[in-house]
One Martini backbone bead per residue (centre of mass of N, CA, C, O) as a GRO file, in nm:
protein
  212
    1MET     BB    1  -0.341  -2.899  -0.055
    2VAL     BB    2  -0.624  -2.889   0.176
    3LEU     BB    3  -0.856  -3.044   0.350
    4LEU     BB    4  -1.131  -2.978   0.494
    5SER     BB    5  -1.315  -2.999   0.804
    6VAL     BB    6  -1.579  -3.187   0.676
    7ASN     BB    7  -1.877  -3.293   0.601
    8PRO     BB    8  -1.999  -3.500   0.326
    9THR     BB    9  -2.241  -3.280   0.248
   10ARG     BB   10  -2.475  -3.082   0.085
   11MET     BB   11  -2.450  -2.849   0.282
   12ALA     BB   12  -2.143  -2.828   0.278
   13LEU     BB   13  -2.131  -2.777  -0.037
   14MET     BB   14  -2.290  -2.514  -0.042
   15ASP     BB   15  -2.108  -2.363   0.148
   16LEU     BB   16  -1.842  -2.387  -0.011
   17LYS     BB   17  -1.939  -2.246  -0.264
   18ARG     BB   18  -1.996  -1.979  -0.128
   19ARG     BB   19  -1.715  -1.926  -0.032
   20THR     BB   20  -1.567  -1.941  -0.302
   21LYS     BB   21  -1.706  -1.703  -0.432
   22ALA     BB   22  -1.614  -1.500  -0.216
   23ALA     BB   23  -1.315  -1.539  -0.253
   24GLN     BB   24  -1.302  -1.468  -0.554
   25ARG     BB   25  -1.407  -1.182  -0.514
   26GLY     BB   26  -1.190  -1.084  -0.315
   27HIS     BB   27  -0.952  -1.139  -0.497
   28LYS     BB   28  -1.023  -0.940  -0.719
   29LEU     BB   29  -1.039  -0.678  -0.544
   30LEU     BB   30  -0.746  -0.705  -0.433
   31LYS     BB   31  -0.605  -0.711  -0.712
   32ASP     BB   32  -0.709  -0.426  -0.799
   33LYS     BB   33  -0.585  -0.279  -0.552
   34GLN     BB   34  -0.285  -0.368  -0.603
   35ASP     BB   35  -0.266  -0.218  -0.886
   36GLY     BB   36  -0.332   0.060  -0.784
   37LEU     BB   37  -0.110   0.085  -0.567
   38MET     BB   38   0.127   0.049  -0.766
   39GLN     BB   39   0.071   0.295  -0.947
   40GLN     BB   40   0.086   0.502  -0.716
   41PHE     BB   41   0.368   0.422  -0.603
   42MET     BB   42   0.531   0.474  -0.871
   43SER     BB   43   0.456   0.767  -0.897
   44ILE     BB   44   0.575   0.863  -0.624
   45ILE     BB   45   0.863   0.771  -0.674
   46ARG     BB   46   0.928   0.936  -0.918
   47GLU     BB   47   0.880   1.211  -0.784
   48ALA     BB   48   1.091   1.175  -0.552
   49LYS     BB   49   1.333   1.146  -0.731
   50GLU     BB   50   1.314   1.423  -0.870
   51LEU     BB   51   1.313   1.592  -0.605
   52ARG     BB   52   1.576   1.492  -0.480
   53VAL     BB   53   1.762   1.605  -0.709
   54ARG     BB   54   1.674   1.905  -0.681
   55VAL     BB   55   1.744   1.936  -0.382
   56GLU     BB   56   2.037   1.874  -0.400
   57ASP     BB   57   2.121   2.094  -0.607
   58ARG     BB   58   2.019   2.337  -0.438
   59LEU     BB   59   2.188   2.281  -0.189
   60GLY     BB   60   2.458   2.290  -0.314
   61ALA     BB   61   2.424   2.585  -0.426
   62ALA     BB   62   2.386   2.719  -0.149
   63PHE     BB   63   2.654   2.628  -0.011
   64ARG     BB   64   2.836   2.765  -0.216
   65MET     BB   65   2.738   3.051  -0.161
   66PHE     BB   66   2.813   3.045   0.141
   67LEU     BB   67   3.117   2.995   0.106
   68GLY     BB   68   3.160   3.253  -0.060
   69ALA     BB   69   3.066   3.448   0.164
   70SER     BB   70   3.277   3.352   0.380
   71ALA     BB   71   3.528   3.463   0.219
   72TRP     BB   72   3.425   3.781   0.263
   73LEU     BB   73   3.330   3.715   0.550
   74THR     BB   74   3.290   3.716   0.864
   75ASP     BB   75   3.167   3.549   1.138
   76GLY     BB   76   3.035   3.799   1.262
   77GLN     BB   77   2.873   3.894   1.021
   78ILE     BB   78   2.706   3.639   0.979
   79GLN     BB   79   2.592   3.626   1.266
   80ASN     BB   80   2.447   3.904   1.256
   81ALA     BB   81   2.269   3.856   1.000
   82LEU     BB   82   2.134   3.560   1.121
   83SER     BB   83   2.029   3.619   1.435
   84SER     BB   84   1.741   3.800   1.344
   85PRO     BB   85   1.476   3.665   1.251
   86GLN     BB   86   1.124   3.738   1.144
   87ALA     BB   87   1.051   3.455   1.056
   88THR     BB   88   0.775   3.220   1.037
   89ILE     BB   89   0.705   2.865   1.088
   90SER     BB   90   0.433   2.645   1.003
   91LEU     BB   91   0.293   2.315   1.053
   92THR     BB   92   0.044   2.112   0.894
   93ALA     BB   93  -0.135   1.801   0.940
   94GLU     BB   94  -0.297   1.572   0.721
   95THR     BB   95  -0.542   1.317   0.641
   96LYS     BB   96  -0.591   1.100   0.358
   97THR     BB   97  -0.794   0.889   0.156
   98VAL     BB   98  -0.627   0.639  -0.049
   99MET     BB   99  -0.736   0.341  -0.110
  100SER     BB  100  -0.760   0.302   0.221
  101VAL     BB  101  -0.515   0.516   0.264
  102LYS     BB  102  -0.338   0.687   0.494
  103ILE     BB  103  -0.219   1.018   0.397
  104PRO     BB  104  -0.007   1.275   0.408
  105PHE     BB  105  -0.048   1.647   0.449
  106PHE     BB  106   0.118   1.939   0.397
  107THR     BB  107   0.123   2.278   0.567
  108VAL     BB  108   0.272   2.597   0.499
  109HIS     BB  109   0.338   2.876   0.721
  110LYS     BB  110   0.439   3.208   0.639
  111GLU     BB  111   0.610   3.471   0.822
  112GLY     BB  112   0.775   3.734   0.745
  113ARG     BB  113   1.118   3.812   0.738
  114LEU     BB  114   1.415   3.676   0.653
  115ARG     BB  115   1.560   3.950   0.581
  116THR     BB  116   1.727   4.180   0.830
  117TYR     BB  117   1.975   4.276   0.707
  118GLY     BB  118   2.227   4.471   0.598
  119TYR     BB  119   2.352   4.514   0.290
  120PRO     BB  120   2.640   4.652   0.340
  121ASP     BB  121   2.732   4.394   0.543
  122THR     BB  122   2.711   4.225   0.276
  123ASN     BB  123   2.637   4.000   0.005
  124ALA     BB  124   2.510   3.838  -0.269
  125LEU     BB  125   2.575   3.546  -0.183
  126LEU     BB  126   2.413   3.546   0.082
  127ASP     BB  127   2.143   3.620  -0.050
  128THR     BB  128   2.122   3.367  -0.232
  129ALA     BB  129   2.153   3.145  -0.013
  130VAL     BB  130   1.900   3.225   0.146
  131ILE     BB  131   1.691   3.200  -0.080
  132ASN     BB  132   1.752   2.909  -0.157
  133LEU     BB  133   1.692   2.784   0.122
  134ASP     BB  134   1.404   2.874   0.135
  135ALA     BB  135   1.311   2.727  -0.117
  136VAL     BB  136   1.414   2.426  -0.040
  137PHE     BB  137   1.249   2.384   0.210
  138MET     BB  138   0.974   2.336   0.067
  139GLU     BB  139   1.081   2.089  -0.086
  140LEU     BB  140   1.140   1.922   0.170
  141ILE     BB  141   0.854   1.896   0.266
  142ARG     BB  142   0.757   1.761   0.013
  143LEU     BB  143   0.949   1.515   0.031
  144ALA     BB  144   0.836   1.414   0.306
  145GLN     BB  145   0.557   1.363   0.214
  146ILE     BB  146   0.613   1.163  -0.025
  147GLU     BB  147   0.773   0.950   0.154
  148LYS     BB  148   0.534   0.899   0.351
  149GLN     BB  149   0.340   0.797   0.137
  150ALA     BB  150   0.510   0.565   0.034
  151GLU     BB  151   0.522   0.410   0.308
  152SER     BB  152   0.218   0.361   0.327
  153LEU     BB  153   0.175   0.217   0.061
  154ALA     BB  154   0.380  -0.014   0.105
  155ILE     BB  155   0.230  -0.139   0.345
  156GLU     BB  156  -0.048  -0.192   0.199
  157LEU     BB  157   0.072  -0.356  -0.037
  158GLU     BB  158   0.187  -0.590   0.136
  159THR     BB  159  -0.079  -0.670   0.270
  160THR     BB  160  -0.233  -0.728   0.006
  161ARG     BB  161  -0.048  -0.935  -0.117
  162ARG     BB  162  -0.087  -1.147   0.110
  163ARG     BB  163  -0.380  -1.188   0.061
  164VAL     BB  164  -0.380  -1.272  -0.223
  165ASN     BB  165  -0.197  -1.519  -0.184
  166ALA     BB  166  -0.372  -1.668   0.013
  167LEU     BB  167  -0.615  -1.700  -0.171
  168GLU     BB  168  -0.464  -1.819  -0.431
  169HIS     BB  169  -0.265  -2.054  -0.265
  170LYS     BB  170  -0.499  -2.156  -0.040
  171MET     BB  171  -0.797  -2.112   0.002
  172ILE     BB  172  -0.914  -2.174  -0.279
  173PRO     BB  173  -0.785  -2.455  -0.329
  174ASP     BB  174  -0.909  -2.583  -0.077
  175LEU     BB  175  -1.193  -2.547  -0.150
  176LEU     BB  176  -1.193  -2.693  -0.431
  177GLU     BB  177  -1.094  -2.964  -0.316
  178THR     BB  178  -1.329  -3.007  -0.120
  179VAL     BB  179  -1.559  -2.997  -0.332
  180LYS     BB  180  -1.453  -3.238  -0.496
  181TYR     BB  181  -1.454  -3.447  -0.269
  182ILE     BB  182  -1.767  -3.424  -0.200
  183LYS     BB  183  -1.870  -3.500  -0.471
  184MET     BB  184  -1.738  -3.782  -0.484
  185LYS     BB  185  -1.876  -3.893  -0.229
  186LEU     BB  186  -2.169  -3.848  -0.325
  187ASP     BB  187  -2.151  -4.027  -0.575
  188GLU     BB  188  -2.071  -4.282  -0.423
  189ASN     BB  189  -2.333  -4.295  -0.249
  190GLU     BB  190  -2.526  -4.298  -0.495
  191ARG     BB  191  -2.415  -4.561  -0.620
  192ALA     BB  192  -2.451  -4.737  -0.365
  193GLY     BB  193  -2.758  -4.697  -0.349
  194ILE     BB  194  -2.836  -4.813  -0.628
  195LEU     BB  195  -2.714  -5.095  -0.579
  196ALA     BB  196  -2.879  -5.167  -0.332
  197THR     BB  197  -3.150  -5.152  -0.465
  198MET     BB  198  -3.095  -5.360  -0.685
  199LEU     BB  199  -3.049  -5.595  -0.486
  200VAL     BB  200  -3.323  -5.590  -0.353
  201LYS     BB  201  -3.492  -5.642  -0.604
  202ARG     BB  202  -3.364  -5.912  -0.674
  203ARG     BB  203  -3.437  -6.061  -0.418
  204LEU     BB  204  -3.745  -6.015  -0.441
  205ALA     BB  205  -3.767  -6.155  -0.718
  206ALA     BB  206  -3.651  -6.426  -0.626
  207GLN     BB  207  -3.864  -6.485  -0.411
  208GLU     BB  208  -4.116  -6.474  -0.584
  209ALA     BB  209  -4.015  -6.707  -0.782
  210ALA     BB  210  -3.997  -6.921  -0.551
  211LEU     BB  211  -4.311  -6.906  -0.458
  212SER     BB  212  -4.415  -6.977  -0.763
   0.00000   0.00000   0.00000
């Protein structure tokens, strides 16, 4: 704890008391915000973990299907089947404020047909692989959104944690210590003033007694 550089006066004491109360209120608000951010962050982390496992499983299944299809089809057949898709995908991103944190939300727009190849020229394994990859793509977008949200919350959480610690371990203790010091100095000055007054009274009384 460090004493603040202020004059030990009653005005300074009143100002420091006001600043201490404001710092304590700010600390409580930031602590509540930190707790809320932590709950939100942990919820998103759990969701991201579950979604990542599901995405990895579905990607693995889709790739196995594609490898199976490759074993029955030539490279030329696969290239011809997948070379002219008619589907288009666009993505829009917007930000929303959650607990004073701007986090992204993605919206995907899909149009057209994904499979345009002739079925006699392919097999069911390729169809299943394409369908699975199309489905897991949407989950990949969702996973990217969640992980970006988690990143934004983590940055804000760290900033809030530092502010809470600065108030809790530095600013508020320094203010309280300075308030305590000024009170002590004012009490000392008040006692010194009383003693000085008593001495003056005694001297005056002694002088009056000597004259009489």
